[in-house]
N, C-alpha and C positions, 0 to 999 in steps of 0.2 A: 647253414650246413656247409661242408667243404665244397659241395657241388653247386651251391647257390640255392635260391628259393623258387618255388613254383607258385606264382602269384595266385592262381585259382585255389591252391591249397590253403592259402591264408584266410579264406572266407570264414572258416570255422573259428579261427582266432579272433577275427574282427567281430563276429557275432557273439562270441563269449564275452568280449570286453563291453560291447555296446548294450547287448540285452542282458548279460549276466552282471558284470560289475557296475555299469552305469544304470542298469535297470530301466532302459528305455522301453516305453510301452505306448501304444495308442489305444484308447478306449473311448468309444462313443465320439470319435473324431477329435479327441483331445490328446496331444502329445505330452508325455510326462517322463520325468527322470527322478531317481532316488539313488544316486551314486554312492558307492563306498570304495575305499582304497585298501587293497590287500596289504597286510602288515609289512611285508618285505618290499613293497613298492614305494617309490617316491612320488609317482604320479603317472597319468596317462592322458592322452588327448585324441580326439577324432573329429572328423567332419561328417555331416550328413546333409543330404538334399531332402527337404521335406516340403512337399506341396509348393514347389517353385521358389523355395528359400534355401540359402546355404547357411548352415549353422556350424559353429565350432564349439565343442564342449571340452573343457580342460578340468581335470580332477587332480588336486594335490592337497595342500592344507586347506584349500577352499575350492569351491566349484565355480567355474567361470563359464557363462553361456554368452556367446557372441553371435549376433545376426550379421553375417558378412554381406549378404545380398537378399533382396526381396522385401516384401511388406512385413510390418510388425506382426507378431504371432503370439496368441494367447496359449500358454502352456502351464504345466504344473511342475514344481520342483519340491520334493519331499511333501507332496500333498497340498502345497500352497500355490494358489493361482497367481500367475504373474503375466505381464504383457512384455514380451521381449521386442524392443524396438532398436536396440543398439547393443548394450553390454550389461550383464547382471553378474554380480558376484555374491555367493552365499556361503555360509560356513558349512564345512563338511560335517554331516551327521555321522556319529560313530555308534 
């Protein structure tokens, strides 16, 4: 805006992207994603801290999951179980 941004007001936007568009969930101790890309967007990315690990998730024509720090992590992407130890790229489901 003309007057700038109030960072605490951005929480709702972040939650809409992470939990809405990226469909991040935890169920029974399992982290999962099922991202989609809004038609007018070219992509989005975010970082999360999860149980002592730093992850970067990028969504564009493909979904990229990166473990930036911490131990390997078992998670699900589009219902498929994977072990994230470094970098994984999967096709965006439409």
